[in-house]
Jmol script that loads the backbone (N, CA, C; Angstrom):
load data "model"
ATOM      1  N   MET A   1     104.157  98.321 105.193  1.00  0.00           N
ATOM      2  CA  MET A   1     104.308  99.521 105.980  1.00  0.00           C
ATOM      3  C   MET A   1     104.979 100.592 105.126  1.00  0.00           C
ATOM      4  N   PRO A   2     104.340 100.975 104.053  1.00  0.00           N
ATOM      5  CA  PRO A   2     104.964 101.950 103.170  1.00  0.00           C
ATOM      6  C   PRO A   2     105.129 103.335 103.803  1.00  0.00           C
ATOM      7  N   VAL A   3     106.361 103.749 103.961  1.00  0.00           N
ATOM      8  CA  VAL A   3     106.657 105.077 104.485  1.00  0.00           C
ATOM      9  C   VAL A   3     106.173 106.120 103.490  1.00  0.00           C
ATOM     10  N   TYR A   4     106.308 105.819 102.182  1.00  0.00           N
ATOM     11  CA  TYR A   4     105.929 106.788 101.155  1.00  0.00           C
ATOM     12  C   TYR A   4     104.435 107.056 101.127  1.00  0.00           C
ATOM     13  N   ARG A   5     103.633 106.255 101.788  1.00  0.00           N
ATOM     14  CA  ARG A   5     102.196 106.524 101.895  1.00  0.00           C
ATOM     15  C   ARG A   5     101.866 107.334 103.143  1.00  0.00           C
ATOM     16  N   GLY A   6     102.852 107.571 103.985  1.00  0.00           N
ATOM     17  CA  GLY A   6     102.610 108.325 105.201  1.00  0.00           C
ATOM     18  C   GLY A   6     102.022 107.491 106.325  1.00  0.00           C
ATOM     19  N   GLU A   7     102.019 106.162 106.159  1.00  0.00           N
ATOM     20  CA  GLU A   7     101.481 105.286 107.196  1.00  0.00           C
ATOM     21  C   GLU A   7     102.371 105.250 108.428  1.00  0.00           C
ATOM     22  N   VAL A   8     103.652 105.400 108.207  1.00  0.00           N
ATOM     23  CA  VAL A   8     104.637 105.537 109.282  1.00  0.00           C
ATOM     24  C   VAL A   8     105.614 106.605 108.849  1.00  0.00           C
ATOM     25  N   SER A   9     106.330 107.162 109.797  1.00  0.00           N
ATOM     26  CA  SER A   9     107.282 108.207 109.437  1.00  0.00           C
ATOM     27  C   SER A   9     108.691 107.812 109.846  1.00  0.00           C
ATOM     28  N   GLY A  10     109.657 108.493 109.241  1.00  0.00           N
ATOM     29  CA  GLY A  10     111.043 108.258 109.590  1.00  0.00           C
ATOM     30  C   GLY A  10     111.250 108.443 111.088  1.00  0.00           C
ATOM     31  N   GLY A  11     112.009 107.552 111.674  1.00  0.00           N
ATOM     32  CA  GLY A  11     112.255 107.596 113.109  1.00  0.00           C
ATOM     33  C   GLY A  11     111.290 106.737 113.907  1.00  0.00           C
ATOM     34  N   SER A  12     110.231 106.233 113.254  1.00  0.00           N
ATOM     35  CA  SER A  12     109.277 105.365 113.950  1.00  0.00           C
ATOM     36  C   SER A  12     109.961 104.056 114.318  1.00  0.00           C
ATOM     37  N   PRO A  13     109.793 103.612 115.569  1.00  0.00           N
ATOM     38  CA  PRO A  13     110.450 102.359 115.985  1.00  0.00           C
ATOM     39  C   PRO A  13     109.722 101.135 115.446  1.00  0.00           C
ATOM     40  N   LEU A  14     110.494 100.104 115.162  1.00  0.00           N
ATOM     41  CA  LEU A  14     109.933  98.808 114.797  1.00  0.00           C
ATOM     42  C   LEU A  14     109.796  97.979 116.069  1.00  0.00           C
ATOM     43  N   ILE A  15     108.860  97.038 116.062  1.00  0.00           N
ATOM     44  CA  ILE A  15     108.782  96.165 117.229  1.00  0.00           C
ATOM     45  C   ILE A  15     109.978  95.222 117.193  1.00  0.00           C
ATOM     46  N   SER A  16     110.324  94.666 118.330  1.00  0.00           N
ATOM     47  CA  SER A  16     111.515  93.827 118.418  1.00  0.00           C
ATOM     48  C   SER A  16     111.386  92.604 117.525  1.00  0.00           C
ATOM     49  N   VAL A  17     112.533  92.017 117.211  1.00  0.00           N
ATOM     50  CA  VAL A  17     112.573  90.821 116.377  1.00  0.00           C
ATOM     51  C   VAL A  17     111.715  89.727 117.004  1.00  0.00           C
ATOM     52  N   ARG A  18     111.890  89.510 118.308  1.00  0.00           N
ATOM     53  CA  ARG A  18     111.138  88.441 118.985  1.00  0.00           C
ATOM     54  C   ARG A  18     109.637  88.718 118.974  1.00  0.00           C
ATOM     55  N   GLU A  19     109.254  89.967 119.230  1.00  0.00           N
ATOM     56  CA  GLU A  19     107.825  90.315 119.201  1.00  0.00           C
ATOM     57  C   GLU A  19     107.237  90.113 117.811  1.00  0.00           C
ATOM     58  N   GLN A  20     107.963  90.550 116.779  1.00  0.00           N
ATOM     59  CA  GLN A  20     107.481  90.407 115.404  1.00  0.00           C
ATOM     60  C   GLN A  20     107.361  88.934 115.028  1.00  0.00           C
ATOM     61  N   ALA A  21     108.346  88.132 115.423  1.00  0.00           N
ATOM     62  CA  ALA A  21     108.302  86.698 115.124  1.00  0.00           C
ATOM     63  C   ALA A  21     107.095  86.044 115.786  1.00  0.00           C
ATOM     64  N   LYS A  22     106.845  86.398 117.032  1.00  0.00           N
ATOM     65  CA  LYS A  22     105.695  85.834 117.748  1.00  0.00           C
ATOM     66  C   LYS A  22     104.394  86.265 117.072  1.00  0.00           C
ATOM     67  N   LYS A  23     104.322  87.541 116.720  1.00  0.00           N
ATOM     68  CA  LYS A  23     103.121  88.088 116.070  1.00  0.00           C
ATOM     69  C   LYS A  23     102.837  87.386 114.740  1.00  0.00           C
ATOM     70  N   MET A  24     103.906  87.087 113.976  1.00  0.00           N
ATOM     71  CA  MET A  24     103.743  86.488 112.656  1.00  0.00           C
ATOM     72  C   MET A  24     103.775  84.960 112.690  1.00  0.00           C
ATOM     73  N   GLY A  25     104.153  84.398 113.831  1.00  0.00           N
ATOM     74  CA  GLY A  25     104.206  82.946 113.945  1.00  0.00           C
ATOM     75  C   GLY A  25     105.343  82.313 113.162  1.00  0.00           C
ATOM     76  N   VAL A  26     106.475  83.017 113.110  1.00  0.00           N
ATOM     77  CA  VAL A  26     107.647  82.488 112.413  1.00  0.00           C
ATOM     78  C   VAL A  26     108.839  82.484 113.365  1.00  0.00           C
ATOM     79  N   ASN A  27     109.893  81.806 112.951  1.00  0.00           N
ATOM     80  CA  ASN A  27     111.115  81.750 113.740  1.00  0.00           C
ATOM     81  C   ASN A  27     111.737  83.140 113.818  1.00  0.00           C
ATOM     82  N   HIS A  28     112.288  83.484 114.985  1.00  0.00           N
ATOM     83  CA  HIS A  28     112.855  84.832 115.139  1.00  0.00           C
ATOM     84  C   HIS A  28     114.046  85.068 114.217  1.00  0.00           C
ATOM     85  N   ASN A  29     114.735  83.987 113.799  1.00  0.00           N
ATOM     86  CA  ASN A  29     115.853  84.153 112.862  1.00  0.00           C
ATOM     87  C   ASN A  29     115.370  84.670 111.505  1.00  0.00           C
ATOM     88  N   THR A  30     114.163  84.295 111.123  1.00  0.00           N
ATOM     89  CA  THR A  30     113.579  84.778 109.864  1.00  0.00           C
ATOM     90  C   THR A  30     113.400  86.291 109.923  1.00  0.00           C
ATOM     91  N   ILE A  31     112.868  86.779 111.029  1.00  0.00           N
ATOM     92  CA  ILE A  31     112.662  88.224 111.196  1.00  0.00           C
ATOM     93  C   ILE A  31     114.005  88.936 111.301  1.00  0.00           C
ATOM     94  N   ALA A  32     114.943  88.341 112.010  1.00  0.00           N
ATOM     95  CA  ALA A  32     116.277  88.946 112.146  1.00  0.00           C
ATOM     96  C   ALA A  32     116.918  89.115 110.767  1.00  0.00           C
ATOM     97  N   ARG A  33     116.777  88.101 109.907  1.00  0.00           N
ATOM     98  CA  ARG A  33     117.328  88.207 108.546  1.00  0.00           C
ATOM     99  C   ARG A  33     116.614  89.303 107.759  1.00  0.00           C
ATOM    100  N   ALA A  34     115.297  89.380 107.919  1.00  0.00           N
ATOM    101  CA  ALA A  34     114.534  90.424 107.208  1.00  0.00           C
ATOM    102  C   ALA A  34     114.974  91.810 107.681  1.00  0.00           C
ATOM    103  N   TYR A  35     115.101  91.992 108.986  1.00  0.00           N
ATOM    104  CA  TYR A  35     115.553  93.283 109.521  1.00  0.00           C
ATOM    105  C   TYR A  35     116.957  93.609 109.009  1.00  0.00           C
ATOM    106  N   SER A  36     117.829  92.601 108.963  1.00  0.00           N
ATOM    107  CA  SER A  36     119.195  92.825 108.461  1.00  0.00           C
ATOM    108  C   SER A  36     119.174  93.268 107.004  1.00  0.00           C
ATOM    109  N   GLU A  37     118.313  92.635 106.207  1.00  0.00           N
ATOM    110  CA  GLU A  37     118.198  93.008 104.795  1.00  0.00           C
ATOM    111  C   GLU A  37     117.656  94.430 104.653  1.00  0.00           C
ATOM    112  N   LEU A  38     116.648  94.766 105.443  1.00  0.00           N
ATOM    113  CA  LEU A  38     116.099  96.126 105.411  1.00  0.00           C
ATOM    114  C   LEU A  38     117.155  97.153 105.816  1.00  0.00           C
ATOM    115  N   GLU A  39     117.981  96.786 106.787  1.00  0.00           N
ATOM    116  CA  GLU A  39     119.048  97.699 107.201  1.00  0.00           C
ATOM    117  C   GLU A  39     120.104  97.823 106.099  1.00  0.00           C
ATOM    118  N   ARG A  40     120.460  96.713 105.477  1.00  0.00           N
ATOM    119  CA  ARG A  40     121.452  96.727 104.400  1.00  0.00           C
ATOM    120  C   ARG A  40     120.980  97.609 103.240  1.00  0.00           C
ATOM    121  N   GLU A  41     119.678  97.569 102.961  1.00  0.00           N
ATOM    122  CA  GLU A  41     119.126  98.361 101.868  1.00  0.00           C
ATOM    123  C   GLU A  41     118.857  99.811 102.271  1.00  0.00           C
ATOM    124  N   GLY A  42     119.008 100.130 103.554  1.00  0.00           N
ATOM    125  CA  GLY A  42     118.857 101.507 104.003  1.00  0.00           C
ATOM    126  C   GLY A  42     117.466 101.896 104.465  1.00  0.00           C
ATOM    127  N   PHE A  43     116.553 100.922 104.590  1.00  0.00           N
ATOM    128  CA  PHE A  43     115.186 101.239 104.997  1.00  0.00           C
ATOM    129  C   PHE A  43     115.034 101.420 106.505  1.00  0.00           C
ATOM    130  N   ILE A  44     115.883 100.752 107.261  1.00  0.00           N
ATOM    131  CA  ILE A  44     115.835 100.893 108.717  1.00  0.00           C
ATOM    132  C   ILE A  44     117.240 101.122 109.246  1.00  0.00           C
ATOM    133  N   GLU A  45     117.305 101.636 110.453  1.00  0.00           N
ATOM    134  CA  GLU A  45     118.577 101.842 111.151  1.00  0.00           C
ATOM    135  C   GLU A  45     118.486 101.093 112.471  1.00  0.00           C
ATOM    136  N   THR A  46     119.546 100.380 112.798  1.00  0.00           N
ATOM    137  CA  THR A  46     119.567  99.623 114.040  1.00  0.00           C
ATOM    138  C   THR A  46     120.777 100.038 114.855  1.00  0.00           C
ATOM    139  N   ARG A  47     120.532 100.263 116.122  1.00  0.00           N
ATOM    140  CA  ARG A  47     121.617 100.584 117.051  1.00  0.00           C
ATOM    141  C   ARG A  47     121.606  99.535 118.147  1.00  0.00           C
ATOM    142  N   ARG A  48     122.770  98.994 118.474  1.00  0.00           N
ATOM    143  CA  ARG A  48     122.869  97.952 119.497  1.00  0.00           C
ATOM    144  C   ARG A  48     122.200  98.403 120.793  1.00  0.00           C
ATOM    145  N   GLY A  49     121.380  97.524 121.333  1.00  0.00           N
ATOM    146  CA  GLY A  49     120.723  97.801 122.603  1.00  0.00           C
ATOM    147  C   GLY A  49     119.499  98.685 122.491  1.00  0.00           C
ATOM    148  N   MET A  50     119.196  99.135 121.267  1.00  0.00           N
ATOM    149  CA  MET A  50     118.032  99.991 121.058  1.00  0.00           C
ATOM    150  C   MET A  50     117.187  99.362 119.953  1.00  0.00           C
ATOM    151  N   SER A  51     115.959  99.830 119.818  1.00  0.00           N
ATOM    152  CA  SER A  51     115.106  99.280 118.778  1.00  0.00           C
ATOM    153  C   SER A  51     115.517  99.807 117.406  1.00  0.00           C
ATOM    154  N   SER A  52     115.148  99.058 116.389  1.00  0.00           N
ATOM    155  CA  SER A  52     115.367  99.516 115.017  1.00  0.00           C
ATOM    156  C   SER A  52     114.316 100.574 114.700  1.00  0.00           C
ATOM    157  N   VAL A  53     114.686 101.526 113.857  1.00  0.00           N
ATOM    158  CA  VAL A  53     113.766 102.597 113.485  1.00  0.00           C
ATOM    159  C   VAL A  53     113.729 102.731 111.968  1.00  0.00           C
ATOM    160  N   ILE A  54     112.615 103.268 111.466  1.00  0.00           N
ATOM    161  CA  ILE A  54     112.466 103.553 110.044  1.00  0.00           C
ATOM    162  C   ILE A  54     113.436 104.672 109.672  1.00  0.00           C
ATOM    163  N   THR A  55     114.040 104.562 108.513  1.00  0.00           N
ATOM    164  CA  THR A  55     115.016 105.559 108.073  1.00  0.00           C
ATOM    165  C   THR A  55     114.368 106.925 107.799  1.00  0.00           C
ATOM    166  N   HIS A  56     115.184 107.949 107.846  1.00  0.00           N
ATOM    167  CA  HIS A  56     114.761 109.305 107.472  1.00  0.00           C
ATOM    168  C   HIS A  56     115.222 109.629 106.049  1.00  0.00           C
ATOM    169  N   ASN A  57     115.716 108.633 105.314  1.00  0.00           N
ATOM    170  CA  ASN A  57     116.315 108.827 103.998  1.00  0.00           C
ATOM    171  C   ASN A  57     115.242 109.198 102.967  1.00  0.00           C
ATOM    172  N   ALA A  58     115.044 110.488 102.753  1.00  0.00           N
ATOM    173  CA  ALA A  58     113.994 110.976 101.851  1.00  0.00           C
ATOM    174  C   ALA A  58     114.209 110.510 100.418  1.00  0.00           C
ATOM    175  N   GLN A  59     115.458 110.443  99.956  1.00  0.00           N
ATOM    176  CA  GLN A  59     115.732 110.002  98.588  1.00  0.00           C
ATOM    177  C   GLN A  59     115.334 108.543  98.394  1.00  0.00           C
ATOM    178  N   LEU A  60     115.656 107.706  99.361  1.00  0.00           N
ATOM    179  CA  LEU A  60     115.304 106.289  99.280  1.00  0.00           C
ATOM    180  C   LEU A  60     113.791 106.110  99.306  1.00  0.00           C
ATOM    181  N   ILE A  61     113.133 106.846 100.163  1.00  0.00           N
ATOM    182  CA  ILE A  61     111.678 106.766 100.272  1.00  0.00           C
ATOM    183  C   ILE A  61     111.024 107.212  98.963  1.00  0.00           C
ATOM    184  N   GLU A  62     111.503 108.303  98.378  1.00  0.00           N
ATOM    185  CA  GLU A  62     110.944 108.785  97.109  1.00  0.00           C
ATOM    186  C   GLU A  62     111.222 107.797  95.977  1.00  0.00           C
ATOM    187  N   LYS A  63     112.385 107.179  95.987  1.00  0.00           N
ATOM    188  CA  LYS A  63     112.709 106.173  94.972  1.00  0.00           C
ATOM    189  C   LYS A  63     111.716 105.010  95.054  1.00  0.00           C
ATOM    190  N   GLN A  64     111.417 104.549  96.264  1.00  0.00           N
ATOM    191  CA  GLN A  64     110.457 103.462  96.437  1.00  0.00           C
ATOM    192  C   GLN A  64     109.058 103.888  95.984  1.00  0.00           C
ATOM    193  N   ARG A  65     108.695 105.119  96.280  1.00  0.00           N
ATOM    194  CA  ARG A  65     107.392 105.643  95.863  1.00  0.00           C
ATOM    195  C   ARG A  65     107.283 105.635  94.340  1.00  0.00           C
ATOM    196  N   GLN A  66     108.334 106.113  93.665  1.00  0.00           N
ATOM    197  CA  GLN A  66     108.332 106.157  92.198  1.00  0.00           C
ATOM    198  C   GLN A  66     108.291 104.746  91.600  1.00  0.00           C
ATOM    199  N   GLN A  67     108.992 103.803  92.216  1.00  0.00           N
ATOM    200  CA  GLN A  67     108.964 102.420  91.731  1.00  0.00           C
ATOM    201  C   GLN A  67     107.566 101.826  91.884  1.00  0.00           C
ATOM    202  N   HIS A  68     106.894 102.159  92.978  1.00  0.00           N
ATOM    203  CA  HIS A  68     105.537 101.657  93.196  1.00  0.00           C
ATOM    204  C   HIS A  68     104.578 102.261  92.165  1.00  0.00           C
ATOM    205  N   ILE A  69     104.714 103.549  91.905  1.00  0.00           N
ATOM    206  CA  ILE A  69     103.876 104.206  90.894  1.00  0.00           C
ATOM    207  C   ILE A  69     104.105 103.554  89.524  1.00  0.00           C
ATOM    208  N   ALA A  70     105.357 103.285  89.168  1.00  0.00           N
ATOM    209  CA  ALA A  70     105.673 102.659  87.884  1.00  0.00           C
ATOM    210  C   ALA A  70     105.052 101.263  87.795  1.00  0.00           C
ATOM    211  N   SER A  71     105.099 100.520  88.867  1.00  0.00           N
ATOM    212  CA  SER A  71     104.521  99.180  88.889  1.00  0.00           C
ATOM    213  C   SER A  71     103.010  99.228  88.685  1.00  0.00           C
ATOM    214  N   ILE A  72     102.355 100.129  89.394  1.00  0.00           N
ATOM    215  CA  ILE A  72     100.902 100.279  89.251  1.00  0.00           C
ATOM    216  C   ILE A  72     100.550 100.702  87.826  1.00  0.00           C
ATOM    217  N   THR A  73     101.306 101.635  87.275  1.00  0.00           N
ATOM    218  CA  THR A  73     101.062 102.125  85.915  1.00  0.00           C
ATOM    219  C   THR A  73     101.236 100.996  84.903  1.00  0.00           C
ATOM    220  N   ASN A  74     102.297 100.216  85.052  1.00  0.00           N
ATOM    221  CA  ASN A  74     102.538  99.105  84.129  1.00  0.00           C
ATOM    222  C   ASN A  74     101.397  98.085  84.195  1.00  0.00           C
ATOM    223  N   ASN A  75     100.921  97.795  85.395  1.00  0.00           N
ATOM    224  CA  ASN A  75      99.793  96.861  85.541  1.00  0.00           C
ATOM    225  C   ASN A  75      98.540  97.424  84.884  1.00  0.00           C
ATOM    226  N   PHE A  76      98.294  98.720  85.067  1.00  0.00           N
ATOM    227  CA  PHE A  76      97.135  99.375  84.468  1.00  0.00           C
ATOM    228  C   PHE A  76      97.192  99.277  82.946  1.00  0.00           C
ATOM    229  N   VAL A  77      98.337  99.614  82.374  1.00  0.00           N
ATOM    230  CA  VAL A  77      98.500  99.582  80.917  1.00  0.00           C
ATOM    231  C   VAL A  77      98.306  98.163  80.391  1.00  0.00           C
ATOM    232  N   ARG A  78      98.890  97.183  81.060  1.00  0.00           N
ATOM    233  CA  ARG A  78      98.742  95.795  80.634  1.00  0.00           C
ATOM    234  C   ARG A  78      97.264  95.369  80.643  1.00  0.00           C
ATOM    235  N   GLU A  79      96.544  95.716  81.692  1.00  0.00           N
ATOM    236  CA  GLU A  79      95.127  95.364  81.789  1.00  0.00           C
ATOM    237  C   GLU A  79      94.294  96.075  80.722  1.00  0.00           C
ATOM    238  N   ILE A  80      94.566  97.348  80.504  1.00  0.00           N
ATOM    239  CA  ILE A  80      93.828  98.123  79.496  1.00  0.00           C
ATOM    240  C   ILE A  80      94.037  97.509  78.110  1.00  0.00           C
ATOM    241  N   LYS A  81      95.271  97.120  77.811  1.00  0.00           N
ATOM    242  CA  LYS A  81      95.555  96.496  76.512  1.00  0.00           C
ATOM    243  C   LYS A  81      94.833  95.158  76.386  1.00  0.00           C
ATOM    244  N   GLN A  82      94.842  94.365  77.445  1.00  0.00           N
ATOM    245  CA  GLN A  82      94.174  93.063  77.403  1.00  0.00           C
ATOM    246  C   GLN A  82      92.665  93.212  77.208  1.00  0.00           C
ATOM    247  N   LEU A  83      92.111  94.298  77.743  1.00  0.00           N
ATOM    248  CA  LEU A  83      90.676  94.548  77.594  1.00  0.00           C
ATOM    249  C   LEU A  83      90.333  95.224  76.272  1.00  0.00           C
ATOM    250  N   LYS A  84      91.366  95.497  75.485  1.00  0.00           N
ATOM    251  CA  LYS A  84      91.197  96.129  74.171  1.00  0.00           C
ATOM    252  C   LYS A  84      90.412  97.441  74.245  1.00  0.00           C
ATOM    253  N   VAL A  85      90.804  98.260  75.214  1.00  0.00           N
ATOM    254  CA  VAL A  85      90.192  99.578  75.373  1.00  0.00           C
ATOM    255  C   VAL A  85      90.725 100.475  74.254  1.00  0.00           C
ATOM    256  N   ASP A  86      89.817 101.143  73.540  1.00  0.00           N
ATOM    257  CA  ASP A  86      90.261 102.024  72.457  1.00  0.00           C
ATOM    258  C   ASP A  86      90.634 103.403  73.008  1.00  0.00           C
ATOM    259  N   ALA A  87      91.262 104.226  72.155  1.00  0.00           N
ATOM    260  CA  ALA A  87      91.771 105.533  72.587  1.00  0.00           C
ATOM    261  C   ALA A  87      90.694 106.443  73.175  1.00  0.00           C
ATOM    262  N   PRO A  88      89.517 106.583  72.538  1.00  0.00           N
ATOM    263  CA  PRO A  88      88.504 107.464  73.128  1.00  0.00           C
ATOM    264  C   PRO A  88      88.035 106.991  74.518  1.00  0.00           C
ATOM    265  N   GLU A  89      87.889 105.677  74.675  1.00  0.00           N
ATOM    266  CA  GLU A  89      87.465 105.147  75.981  1.00  0.00           C
ATOM    267  C   GLU A  89      88.557 105.362  77.021  1.00  0.00           C
ATOM    268  N   LEU A  90      89.809 105.182  76.620  1.00  0.00           N
ATOM    269  CA  LEU A  90      90.927 105.404  77.531  1.00  0.00           C
ATOM    270  C   LEU A  90      90.969 106.871  77.964  1.00  0.00           C
ATOM    271  N   GLU A  91      90.745 107.779  77.019  1.00  0.00           N
ATOM    272  CA  GLU A  91      90.722 109.201  77.365  1.00  0.00           C
ATOM    273  C   GLU A  91      89.628 109.503  78.379  1.00  0.00           C
ATOM    274  N   ARG A  92      88.461 108.904  78.206  1.00  0.00           N
ATOM    275  CA  ARG A  92      87.370 109.093  79.177  1.00  0.00           C
ATOM    276  C   ARG A  92      87.767 108.556  80.550  1.00  0.00           C
ATOM    277  N   LEU A  93      88.391 107.386  80.558  1.00  0.00           N
ATOM    278  CA  LEU A  93      88.837 106.806  81.828  1.00  0.00           C
ATOM    279  C   LEU A  93      89.850 107.712  82.528  1.00  0.00           C
ATOM    280  N   LEU A  94      90.804 108.200  81.755  1.00  0.00           N
ATOM    281  CA  LEU A  94      91.830 109.071  82.334  1.00  0.00           C
ATOM    282  C   LEU A  94      91.231 110.389  82.816  1.00  0.00           C
ATOM    283  N   ASP A  95      90.254 110.921  82.082  1.00  0.00           N
ATOM    284  CA  ASP A  95      89.567 112.141  82.520  1.00  0.00           C
ATOM    285  C   ASP A  95      88.846 111.888  83.842  1.00  0.00           C
ATOM    286  N   ASP A  96      88.198 110.719  83.956  1.00  0.00           N
ATOM    287  CA  ASP A  96      87.517 110.362  85.208  1.00  0.00           C
ATOM    288  C   ASP A  96      88.516 110.275  86.363  1.00  0.00           C
ATOM    289  N   ILE A  97      89.672 109.670  86.084  1.00  0.00           N
ATOM    290  CA  ILE A  97      90.711 109.557  87.117  1.00  0.00           C
ATOM    291  C   ILE A  97      91.197 110.947  87.524  1.00  0.00           C
ATOM    292  N   LYS A  98      91.482 111.794  86.518  1.00  0.00           N
ATOM    293  CA  LYS A  98      91.970 113.164  86.814  1.00  0.00           C
ATOM    294  C   LYS A  98      90.960 113.947  87.642  1.00  0.00           C
ATOM    295  N   SER A  99      89.679 113.740  87.388  1.00  0.00           N
ATOM    296  CA  SER A  99      88.671 114.492  88.111  1.00  0.00           C
ATOM    297  C   SER A  99      88.625 114.160  89.602  1.00  0.00           C
ATOM    298  N   THR A 100      89.155 112.995  89.972  1.00  0.00           N
ATOM    299  CA  THR A 100      89.176 112.639  91.401  1.00  0.00           C
ATOM    300  C   THR A 100      90.251 113.397  92.172  1.00  0.00           C
ATOM    301  N   PHE A 101      91.160 114.065  91.455  1.00  0.00           N
ATOM    302  CA  PHE A 101      92.254 114.801  92.093  1.00  0.00           C
ATOM    303  C   PHE A 101      91.929 116.258  92.339  1.00  0.00           C
ATOM    304  N   LYS A 102      90.743 116.686  91.953  1.00  0.00           N
ATOM    305  CA  LYS A 102      90.381 118.102  92.104  1.00  0.00           C
ATOM    306  C   LYS A 102      89.771 118.362  93.449  1.00  0.00           C
TER     307      LYS A 102
END
end "model"
wireframe off; spacefill off
backbone 0.3
color backbone group
């Protein structure tokens, strides 16, 4: 549920721990621990008696977005090297990629 992709927005409620556990077929304590970890890391906010919601923390969301971009880039570079793509072919590939952004 990447917030940085715009799939959900800050303030969006999460389903309850029990509902999520039932949906995923796991013990509710597993989901409770996951929600606690997400809250500790600042991704969600929980208020007693109310549902947990996605954070509005723009800096945290952008940090996660940048980490995801770095991961994808590192995987791309590793694959390109393994395929022994030469510089001219890489330039053509990158030009093709850039053209999709116009």
